N, CA and C atoms as an extended XYZ file, in Angstrom:
486
Properties=species:S:1:pos:R:3:atomname:S:1:resname:S:1:resid:I:1 pbc="F F F"
N        51.615      136.380       -9.475 N   MET     1
C        52.603      136.211      -10.552 CA  MET     1
C        52.921      137.654      -11.118 C   MET     1
N        54.216      137.652      -11.329 N   VAL     2
C        54.868      138.808      -11.933 CA  VAL     2
C        55.021      138.596      -13.427 C   VAL     2
N        54.865      139.634      -14.288 N   ALA     3
C        55.117      139.564      -15.625 CA  ALA     3
C        56.177      140.592      -15.908 C   ALA     3
N        57.165      140.128      -16.718 N   LEU     4
C        58.164      141.052      -17.251 CA  LEU     4
C        57.995      141.215      -18.782 C   LEU     4
N        58.004      142.340      -19.314 N   THR     5
C        57.706      142.496      -20.780 CA  THR     5
C        58.847      143.269      -21.349 C   THR     5
N        59.391      142.781      -22.597 N   PHE     6
C        60.502      143.335      -23.277 CA  PHE     6
C        60.052      143.506      -24.710 C   PHE     6
N        60.411      144.556      -25.231 N   THR     7
C        60.170      144.835      -26.840 CA  THR     7
C        61.434      145.033      -27.458 C   THR     7
N        61.589      144.193      -28.618 N   GLU     8
C        62.822      144.435      -29.535 CA  GLU     8
C        62.360      144.799      -30.916 C   GLU     8
N        63.044      145.710      -31.542 N   VAL     9
C        62.656      146.058      -32.949 CA  VAL     9
C        63.992      145.789      -33.695 C   VAL     9
N        63.726      144.957      -34.775 N   LEU    10
C        64.822      144.680      -35.639 CA  LEU    10
C        64.512      145.183      -37.054 C   LEU    10
N        65.647      145.700      -37.648 N   ILE    11
C        65.603      146.149      -39.015 CA  ILE    11
C        66.397      145.178      -39.937 C   ILE    11
N        65.943      144.764      -41.041 N   SER    12
C        66.558      143.861      -41.955 CA  SER    12
C        66.412      144.301      -43.343 C   SER    12
N        67.388      144.034      -44.137 N   PRO    13
C        67.204      144.240      -45.635 CA  PRO    13
C        66.329      143.253      -46.304 C   PRO    13
N        66.020      142.252      -45.706 N   VAL    14
C        65.080      141.298      -46.156 CA  VAL    14
C        63.654      141.603      -46.116 C   VAL    14
N        62.867      141.471      -47.174 N   ALA    15
C        61.475      141.930      -47.200 CA  ALA    15
C        60.603      141.246      -46.115 C   ALA    15
N        59.657      141.963      -45.554 N   ALA    16
C        58.787      141.499      -44.532 CA  ALA    16
C        58.078      140.153      -44.866 C   ALA    16
N        57.541      140.079      -45.945 N   GLY    17
C        56.832      138.868      -46.460 CA  GLY    17
C        57.740      137.651      -46.481 C   GLY    17
N        59.011      137.804      -46.801 N   LYS    18
C        59.906      136.700      -46.802 CA  LYS    18
C        60.284      136.205      -45.381 C   LYS    18
N        60.483      137.241      -44.511 N   TRP    19
C        60.660      136.930      -43.061 CA  TRP    19
C        59.506      136.259      -42.583 C   TRP    19
N        58.205      136.667      -42.774 N   TYR    20
C        57.132      136.119      -42.164 CA  TYR    20
C        56.916      134.641      -42.683 C   TYR    20
N        57.102      134.453      -44.007 N   GLU    21
C        56.929      133.121      -44.557 CA  GLU    21
C        57.995      132.138      -44.037 C   GLU    21
N        59.250      132.612      -44.002 N   ALA    22
C        60.323      131.670      -43.501 CA  ALA    22
C        60.179      131.385      -42.029 C   ALA    22
N        59.911      132.352      -41.169 N   LEU    23
C        59.786      132.136      -39.757 CA  LEU    23
C        58.555      131.488      -39.285 C   LEU    23
N        57.425      131.792      -39.899 N   ILE    24
C        56.139      131.387      -39.335 CA  ILE    24
C        55.798      129.952      -40.009 C   ILE    24
N        56.006      129.800      -41.337 N   PHE    25
C        55.531      128.690      -42.101 CA  PHE    25
C        56.563      127.532      -42.384 C   PHE    25
N        57.832      127.952      -42.343 N   HIS    26
C        58.940      127.068      -42.684 CA  HIS    26
C        59.915      126.793      -41.563 C   HIS    26
N        59.794      127.393      -40.475 N   SER    27
C        60.852      127.292      -39.391 CA  SER    27
C        60.956      125.874      -38.910 C   SER    27
N        59.885      125.131      -38.939 N   ASP    28
C        60.024      123.707      -38.507 CA  ASP    28
C        60.988      122.885      -39.233 C   ASP    28
N        61.217      123.182      -40.629 N   ASN    29
C        62.288      122.531      -41.407 CA  ASN    29
C        63.445      123.338      -41.499 C   ASN    29
N        63.287      124.649      -41.473 N   LEU    30
C        64.413      125.526      -41.682 CA  LEU    30
C        65.356      125.598      -40.477 C   LEU    30
N        64.972      125.748      -39.330 N   PHE    31
C        65.782      125.863      -38.133 CA  PHE    31
C        66.771      124.695      -38.023 C   PHE    31
N        66.226      123.448      -38.014 N   PRO    32
C        67.128      122.250      -37.905 CA  PRO    32
C        68.204      122.241      -38.904 C   PRO    32
N        67.780      122.772      -40.192 N   LYS    33
C        68.855      122.703      -41.205 CA  LYS    33
C        69.789      123.812      -41.116 C   LYS    33
N        69.388      124.997      -40.728 N   LEU    34
C        70.293      126.099      -40.552 CA  LEU    34
C        71.054      126.258      -39.284 C   LEU    34
N        70.469      125.671      -38.204 N   ILE    35
C        71.044      125.759      -36.921 CA  ILE    35
C        71.032      124.468      -36.234 C   ILE    35
N        71.724      123.441      -36.815 N   PRO    36
C        71.682      122.122      -36.376 CA  PRO    36
C        72.315      121.920      -34.948 C   PRO    36
N        73.285      122.795      -34.620 N   GLU    37
C        73.857      122.769      -33.342 CA  GLU    37
C        72.872      123.177      -32.224 C   GLU    37
N        71.784      123.686      -32.518 N   PHE    38
C        70.745      124.193      -31.582 CA  PHE    38
C        69.475      123.342      -31.633 C   PHE    38
N        68.870      123.121      -32.988 N   PHE    39
C        67.706      122.347      -33.041 CA  PHE    39
C        67.919      121.038      -33.707 C   PHE    39
N        67.251      120.062      -33.118 N   ARG    40
C        67.322      118.682      -33.605 CA  ARG    40
C        66.139      118.470      -34.495 C   ARG    40
N        64.800      118.857      -33.972 N   ARG    41
C        63.621      118.585      -34.730 CA  ARG    41
C        62.572      119.621      -34.067 C   ARG    41
N        61.673      120.024      -35.114 N   ILE    42
C        60.492      120.771      -34.675 CA  ILE    42
C        59.267      120.192      -35.289 C   ILE    42
N        58.277      119.931      -34.572 N   GLU    43
C        57.107      119.226      -35.120 CA  GLU    43
C        55.750      119.663      -34.484 C   GLU    43
N        54.758      119.596      -35.141 N   ILE    44
C        53.337      119.799      -34.696 CA  ILE    44
C        52.983      118.597      -33.980 C   ILE    44
N        52.588      118.640      -32.781 N   ILE    45
C        52.106      117.476      -32.005 CA  ILE    45
C        50.654      117.501      -31.752 C   ILE    45
N        50.155      118.657      -31.956 N   GLU    46
C        48.556      118.746      -31.814 CA  GLU    46
C        48.086      119.878      -32.629 C   GLU    46
N        47.075      119.714      -33.479 N   GLY    47
C        46.439      120.632      -34.287 CA  GLY    47
C        47.017      120.662      -35.724 C   GLY    47
N        46.496      121.686      -36.425 N   ASP    48
C        46.920      121.858      -37.895 CA  ASP    48
C        47.964      122.815      -38.192 C   ASP    48
N        48.588      123.452      -37.233 N   GLY    49
C        49.550      124.550      -37.385 CA  GLY    49
C        48.983      125.891      -37.100 C   GLY    49
N        47.575      126.072      -36.981 N   GLY    50
C        46.963      127.285      -36.784 CA  GLY    50
C        46.845      127.541      -35.266 C   GLY    50
N        46.122      128.604      -34.867 N   PRO    51
C        45.880      128.872      -33.585 CA  PRO    51
C        45.325      127.726      -32.716 C   PRO    51
N        45.871      127.518      -31.502 N   GLY    52
C        45.443      126.437      -30.662 CA  GLY    52
C        46.400      125.190      -30.787 C   GLY    52
N        47.242      125.096      -31.931 N   SER    53
C        48.090      124.126      -32.204 CA  SER    53
C        49.283      124.065      -31.144 C   SER    53
N        49.868      122.922      -30.895 N   ILE    54
C        50.979      122.776      -30.177 CA  ILE    54
C        52.204      122.202      -30.978 C   ILE    54
N        53.235      122.980      -30.795 N   LYS    55
C        54.507      122.419      -31.462 CA  LYS    55
C        55.540      122.134      -30.450 C   LYS    55
N        56.303      121.117      -30.692 N   LYS    56
C        57.440      120.673      -29.849 CA  LYS    56
C        58.761      120.900      -30.558 C   LYS    56
N        59.677      121.525      -29.950 N   ALA    57
C        61.108      121.699      -30.499 CA  ALA    57
C        61.971      120.880      -29.587 C   ALA    57
N        62.673      119.972      -30.261 N   GLU    58
C        63.749      119.258      -29.555 CA  GLU    58
C        65.119      119.850      -29.908 C   GLU    58
N        65.941      120.082      -28.897 N   PHE    59
C        67.268      120.676      -29.084 CA  PHE    59
C        68.275      119.559      -29.315 C   PHE    59
N        69.307      120.009      -29.919 N   SER    60
C        70.442      119.111      -30.328 CA  SER    60
C        71.140      118.640      -29.004 C   SER    60
N        71.868      117.436      -29.100 N   ALA    61
C        72.593      117.057      -27.996 CA  ALA    61
C        73.673      118.104      -27.711 C   ALA    61
N        73.920      118.282      -26.426 N   GLY    62
C        74.902      119.220      -26.148 CA  GLY    62
C        74.369      120.704      -25.967 C   GLY    62
N        73.158      120.876      -26.454 N   ALA    63
C        72.492      122.074      -26.129 CA  ALA    63
C        72.077      122.338      -24.731 C   ALA    63
N        72.083      123.562      -24.309 N   GLU    64
C        71.685      123.876      -22.876 CA  GLU    64
C        70.302      123.413      -22.506 C   GLU    64
N        69.409      123.355      -23.462 N   PHE    65
C        68.007      122.900      -23.165 CA  PHE    65
C        67.684      121.579      -23.887 C   PHE    65
N        66.657      120.884      -23.366 N   LYS    66
C        66.303      119.587      -24.016 CA  LYS    66
C        65.236      119.817      -25.033 C   LYS    66
N        64.101      120.599      -24.669 N   TYR    67
C        63.032      120.688      -25.526 CA  TYR    67
C        62.177      121.880      -24.966 C   TYR    67
N        61.214      122.253      -25.905 N   LEU    68
C        60.115      123.262      -25.442 CA  LEU    68
C        58.916      122.915      -26.229 C   LEU    68
N        57.764      123.223      -25.604 N   LYS    69
C        56.410      123.067      -26.266 CA  LYS    69
C        55.944      124.515      -26.345 C   LYS    69
N        55.351      124.805      -27.437 N   LYS    70
C        54.723      126.227      -27.591 CA  LYS    70
C        53.305      125.988      -28.134 C   LYS    70
N        52.417      126.884      -27.682 N   ARG    71
C        51.018      126.901      -28.228 CA  ARG    71
C        50.955      128.123      -29.133 C   ARG    71
N        50.438      127.905      -30.325 N   ILE    72
C        50.198      129.003      -31.200 CA  ILE    72
C        48.967      129.758      -30.794 C   ILE    72
N        48.981      130.998      -30.422 N   ASP    73
C        47.814      131.809      -30.057 CA  ASP    73
C        47.221      132.652      -31.003 C   ASP    73
N        47.982      133.210      -31.977 N   ALA    74
C        47.439      134.005      -33.040 CA  ALA    74
C        48.241      133.906      -34.172 C   ALA    74
N        47.658      134.021      -35.390 N   LEU    75
C        48.246      133.902      -36.660 CA  LEU    75
C        47.412      134.649      -37.643 C   LEU    75
N        47.910      135.781      -38.235 N   ASP    76
C        47.197      136.598      -39.192 CA  ASP    76
C        48.146      136.852      -40.365 C   ASP    76
N        48.002      135.993      -41.371 N   LYS    77
C        48.905      136.156      -42.553 CA  LYS    77
C        48.830      137.571      -43.266 C   LYS    77
N        47.607      138.073      -43.298 N   GLU    78
C        47.345      139.357      -43.886 CA  GLU    78
C        48.020      140.634      -43.191 C   GLU    78
N        47.990      140.505      -41.892 N   LYS    79
C        48.667      141.538      -41.037 CA  LYS    79
C        50.132      141.093      -40.690 C   LYS    79
N        50.520      140.007      -41.138 N   MET    80
C        51.896      139.504      -40.842 CA  MET    80
C        52.127      139.638      -39.342 C   MET    80
N        51.270      139.005      -38.496 N   THR    81
C        51.461      138.879      -37.101 CA  THR    81
C        51.379      137.449      -36.632 C   THR    81
N        51.942      137.187      -35.542 N   TYR    82
C        52.153      135.824      -35.016 CA  TYR    82
C        52.296      135.857      -33.453 C   TYR    82
N        51.490      135.104      -32.751 N   GLY    83
C        51.772      135.085      -31.285 CA  GLY    83
C        51.762      133.591      -30.735 C   GLY    83
N        52.748      133.362      -29.846 N   TYR    84
C        52.791      132.092      -29.365 CA  TYR    84
C        53.225      132.069      -27.898 C   TYR    84
N        52.978      131.099      -27.070 N   THR    85
C        53.292      130.973      -25.761 CA  THR    85
C        54.123      129.614      -25.600 C   THR    85
N        55.276      129.845      -24.948 N   VAL    86
C        56.129      128.691      -24.462 CA  VAL    86
C        55.463      128.192      -23.279 C   VAL    86
N        54.996      126.995      -23.214 N   ILE    87
C        54.165      126.436      -22.218 CA  ILE    87
C        54.864      125.255      -21.320 C   ILE    87
N        55.932      124.696      -21.803 N   GLU    88
C        56.599      123.643      -21.247 CA  GLU    88
C        58.014      123.533      -21.764 C   GLU    88
N        58.889      122.867      -20.850 N   GLY    89
C        60.221      122.687      -21.307 CA  GLY    89
C        61.224      123.198      -20.333 C   GLY    89
N        62.325      122.768      -20.320 N   ASN    90
C        63.411      123.359      -19.331 CA  ASN    90
C        63.899      124.581      -19.745 C   ASN    90
N        63.596      125.133      -20.930 N   VAL    91
C        63.880      126.441      -21.371 CA  VAL    91
C        63.204      127.518      -20.424 C   VAL    91
N        62.060      127.055      -19.726 N   LEU    92
C        61.380      127.912      -18.761 CA  LEU    92
C        62.237      128.002      -17.427 C   LEU    92
N        63.147      127.078      -17.262 N   MET    93
C        63.817      127.084      -15.952 CA  MET    93
C        62.992      126.864      -14.831 C   MET    93
N        63.401      127.132      -13.715 N   ASP    94
C        62.663      126.950      -12.441 CA  ASP    94
C        61.771      128.170      -12.076 C   ASP    94
N        62.077      129.274      -12.678 N   ASN    95
C        61.454      130.601      -12.204 CA  ASN    95
C        60.345      131.126      -13.252 C   ASN    95
N        60.196      130.529      -14.388 N   VAL    96
C        59.293      131.074      -15.365 CA  VAL    96
C        58.133      130.113      -15.818 C   VAL    96
N        56.955      130.657      -15.527 N   GLU    97
C        55.823      129.800      -15.777 CA  GLU    97
C        55.487      129.707      -17.236 C   GLU    97
N        55.660      130.778      -17.982 N   SER    98
C        55.420      130.771      -19.467 CA  SER    98
C        56.163      132.027      -20.089 C   SER    98
N        56.345      131.939      -21.380 N   ILE    99
C        56.795      133.092      -22.142 CA  ILE    99
C        55.957      133.261      -23.360 C   ILE    99
N        55.390      134.475      -23.566 N   TYR   100
C        54.592      134.827      -24.608 CA  TYR   100
C        55.327      135.582      -25.578 C   TYR   100
N        55.278      135.328      -26.842 N   TYR   101
C        55.848      136.103      -27.892 CA  TYR   101
C        54.946      136.627      -28.904 C   TYR   101
N        55.037      137.880      -29.198 N   ASP   102
C        54.185      138.521      -30.160 CA  ASP   102
C        55.084      139.132      -31.227 C   ASP   102
N        54.914      138.652      -32.454 N   LEU   103
C        55.780      139.097      -33.577 CA  LEU   103
C        54.889      139.883      -34.579 C   LEU   103
N        55.500      140.934      -35.139 N   LYS   104
C        54.782      141.739      -36.160 CA  LYS   104
C        55.853      142.110      -37.148 C   LYS   104
N        55.576      141.924      -38.443 N   PHE   105
C        56.466      142.226      -39.595 CA  PHE   105
C        55.830      143.264      -40.479 C   PHE   105
N        56.776      144.331      -40.765 N   GLU   106
C        56.232      145.389      -41.629 CA  GLU   106
C        57.289      145.772      -42.524 C   GLU   106
N        56.855      146.232      -43.741 N   ALA   107
C        57.832      146.841      -44.692 CA  ALA   107
C        58.522      148.125      -44.095 C   ALA   107
N        59.755      148.306      -44.375 N   THR   108
C        60.361      149.526      -43.897 CA  THR   108
C        59.804      150.741      -44.613 C   THR   108
N        59.852      151.923      -44.103 N   GLN   109
C        59.218      153.081      -44.672 CA  GLN   109
C        60.061      153.787      -45.751 C   GLN   109
N        61.354      153.325      -45.850 N   ASP   110
C        62.144      153.898      -46.864 CA  ASP   110
C        61.929      153.431      -48.294 C   ASP   110
N        61.111      152.385      -48.479 N   GLY   111
C        60.850      151.970      -49.794 CA  GLY   111
C        61.852      151.055      -50.339 C   GLY   111
N        62.798      150.619      -49.460 N   GLY   112
C        63.924      149.869      -49.943 CA  GLY   112
C        63.630      148.259      -49.957 C   GLY   112
N        62.477      147.991      -49.644 N   GLY   113
C        62.092      146.548      -49.779 CA  GLY   113
C        62.530      145.770      -48.365 C   GLY   113
N        63.024      146.458      -47.383 N   GLY   114
C        63.433      145.822      -46.119 CA  GLY   114
C        62.298      145.581      -45.260 C   GLY   114
N        62.650      145.172      -44.055 N   CYS   115
C        61.602      144.836      -43.003 CA  CYS   115
C        62.046      145.418      -41.685 C   CYS   115
N        60.910      145.894      -41.013 N   LYS   116
C        61.068      146.141      -39.553 CA  LYS   116
C        60.140      145.235      -38.864 C   LYS   116
N        60.710      144.569      -37.935 N   TRP   117
C        59.957      143.639      -37.185 CA  TRP   117
C        60.083      143.724      -35.763 C   TRP   117
N        58.961      143.588      -35.040 N   THR   118
C        58.959      143.870      -33.663 CA  THR   118
C        58.533      142.538      -32.963 C   THR   118
N        59.214      142.221      -31.934 N   TYR   119
C        58.767      141.104      -31.080 CA  TYR   119
C        58.863      141.495      -29.711 C   TYR   119
N        57.594      141.214      -29.113 N   ILE   120
C        57.374      141.451      -27.717 CA  ILE   120
C        57.449      140.149      -26.943 C   ILE   120
N        58.202      140.060      -25.911 N   SER   121
C        58.286      138.883      -25.103 CA  SER   121
C        57.835      139.238      -23.712 C   SER   121
N        56.888      138.413      -23.230 N   LYS   122
C        56.319      138.611      -21.884 CA  LYS   122
C        56.693      137.321      -21.103 C   LYS   122
N        57.435      137.575      -20.009 N   TYR   123
C        57.783      136.428      -19.145 CA  TYR   123
C        56.858      136.515      -17.931 C   TYR   123
N        56.141      135.394      -17.750 N   THR   124
C        55.262      135.284      -16.451 CA  THR   124
C        56.025      134.404      -15.570 C   THR   124
N        56.419      135.012      -14.443 N   LEU   125
C        57.265      134.365      -13.422 CA  LEU   125
C        56.370      133.642      -12.462 C   LEU   125
N        56.942      132.515      -11.890 N   LYS   126
C        56.238      131.772      -10.888 CA  LYS   126
C        56.200      132.632       -9.605 C   LYS   126
N        55.272      132.221       -8.669 N   PRO   127
C        55.203      133.101       -7.422 CA  PRO   127
C        56.542      133.156       -6.737 C   PRO   127
N        56.834      134.424       -6.278 N   ALA   128
C        58.068      134.664       -5.582 CA  ALA   128
C        59.347      134.422       -6.405 C   ALA   128
N        59.253      134.137       -7.656 N   ALA   129
C        60.343      133.910       -8.515 CA  ALA   129
C        61.032      135.274       -8.982 C   ALA   129
N        62.283      135.289       -9.302 N   GLU   130
C        63.001      136.372       -9.982 CA  GLU   130
C        63.673      135.887      -11.207 C   GLU   130
N        63.991      136.812      -12.108 N   ILE   131
C        64.814      136.383      -13.159 CA  ILE   131
C        65.947      137.309      -13.284 C   ILE   131
N        67.097      136.843      -13.499 N   ASN   132
C        68.293      137.637      -13.446 CA  ASN   132
C        68.733      138.093      -14.874 C   ASN   132
N        69.477      139.193      -14.827 N   GLU   133
C        69.963      139.857      -16.023 CA  GLU   133
C        70.752      138.760      -16.982 C   GLU   133
N        71.536      137.974      -16.388 N   LYS   134
C        72.298      136.896      -17.174 CA  LYS   134
C        71.363      136.028      -17.887 C   LYS   134
N        70.335      135.535      -17.291 N   GLN   135
C        69.307      134.692      -17.991 CA  GLN   135
C        68.793      135.376      -19.130 C   GLN   135
N        68.348      136.752      -18.995 N   LEU   136
C        67.725      137.512      -20.040 CA  LEU   136
C        68.718      137.779      -21.088 C   LEU   136
N        69.984      138.158      -20.876 N   LYS   137
C        70.967      138.368      -21.823 CA  LYS   137
C        71.188      137.075      -22.700 C   LYS   137
N        71.327      135.996      -22.124 N   ASN   138
C        71.528      134.737      -22.636 CA  ASN   138
C        70.476      134.314      -23.598 C   ASN   138
N        69.310      134.459      -23.160 N   GLY   139
C        68.144      134.213      -24.060 CA  GLY   139
C        68.065      135.152      -25.252 C   GLY   139
N        68.331      136.356      -25.008 N   LYS   140
C        68.259      137.417      -26.197 CA  LYS   140
C        69.417      137.051      -27.175 C   LYS   140
N        70.617      136.656      -26.681 N   ALA   141
C        71.672      136.419      -27.525 CA  ALA   141
C        71.427      135.174      -28.429 C   ALA   141
N        70.796      134.163      -27.790 N   LYS   142
C        70.464      133.029      -28.606 CA  LYS   142
C        69.405      133.285      -29.671 C   LYS   142
N        68.426      134.099      -29.268 N   LEU   143
C        67.436      134.525      -30.251 CA  LEU   143
C        68.095      135.327      -31.484 C   LEU   143
N        68.911      136.237      -31.107 N   ALA   144
C        69.612      137.104      -32.143 CA  ALA   144
C        70.423      136.216      -32.995 C   ALA   144
N        71.128      135.223      -32.560 N   ALA   145
C        71.933      134.407      -33.369 CA  ALA   145
C        71.062      133.579      -34.346 C   ALA   145
N        69.844      133.106      -33.812 N   MET   146
C        69.008      132.455      -34.705 CA  MET   146
C        68.539      133.216      -35.834 C   MET   146
N        68.126      134.491      -35.479 N   TYR   147
C        67.529      135.387      -36.483 CA  TYR   147
C        68.652      135.815      -37.539 C   TYR   147
N        69.871      135.920      -37.019 N   LYS   148
C        70.966      136.298      -37.928 CA  LYS   148
C        71.278      135.115      -38.913 C   LYS   148
N        71.137      133.843      -38.497 N   ALA   149
C        71.296      132.656      -39.398 CA  ALA   149
C        70.201      132.711      -40.358 C   ALA   149
N        68.929      132.977      -39.985 N   VAL   150
C        67.921      132.982      -40.952 CA  VAL   150
C        67.985      134.086      -41.959 C   VAL   150
N        68.416      135.262      -41.477 N   GLU   151
C        68.710      136.458      -42.255 CA  GLU   151
C        69.735      136.154      -43.349 C   GLU   151
N        70.827      135.628      -42.952 N   ALA   152
C        71.885      135.157      -43.878 CA  ALA   152
C        71.349      134.218      -44.962 C   ALA   152
N        70.665      133.205      -44.509 N   HIS   153
C        70.074      132.307      -45.484 CA  HIS   153
C        69.162      133.035      -46.468 C   HIS   153
N        68.281      133.939      -45.969 N   LEU   154
C        67.360      134.603      -46.890 CA  LEU   154
C        68.155      135.579      -47.801 C   LEU   154
N        69.223      136.174      -47.404 N   LEU   155
C        70.030      137.045      -48.289 CA  LEU   155
C        70.842      136.243      -49.312 C   LEU   155
N        71.209      135.008      -48.987 N   GLU   156
C        71.914      134.134      -49.838 CA  GLU   156
C        70.949      133.458      -50.896 C   GLU   156
N        69.675      133.376      -50.546 N   ASN   157
C        68.609      132.717      -51.344 CA  ASN   157
C        67.520      133.743      -51.597 C   ASN   157
N        67.808      134.698      -52.502 N   PRO   158
C        66.721      135.765      -52.621 CA  PRO   158
C        65.351      135.268      -53.228 C   PRO   158
N        65.555      134.116      -53.927 N   ASP   159
C        64.262      133.598      -54.464 CA  ASP   159
C        63.460      132.752      -53.554 C   ASP   159
N        64.052      132.402      -52.374 N   ALA   160
C        63.269      131.580      -51.445 CA  ALA   160
C        62.128      132.358      -50.846 C   ALA   160
N        61.060      131.696      -50.680 N   TYR   161
C        59.878      132.167      -49.943 CA  TYR   161
C        59.253      133.447      -50.702 C   TYR   161
N        59.420      133.396      -52.114 N   ALA   162
C        58.847      134.537      -52.907 CA  ALA   162
C        57.338      134.383      -52.982 C   ALA   162
């Protein structure tokens, strides 16, 4: 098996705690409301939402993918970290066995109340499989669009997730 690892660092004017709260604890309800053209429903299908739990995201009709299942691997509210693995669904395509995401949220060093957050994605490919640049760019563009929608919502609703 081959693993490809990518690291992205995002800077946002929204506070780290708000990002963490919105993405980690409220995304099941937030994503289908903010991005209905992409998400139809997200629900816990096994566990209590903590490590070891399995969540299923169903995508909207007309979306490129039908669903995904992810396993929550790590959650540390104090350190504002979160790790999960996409374990099933056609989002993995024919060449990817799993995708692990590791997220970390931190306050920016400038004291302006913003956030620096890092997410590392690790693609584990199936034997003899390759992943092409187009697939990677497409996936990154979709993630960026989702995060921009959440950021806009948080900026428009400064008292949310306080």
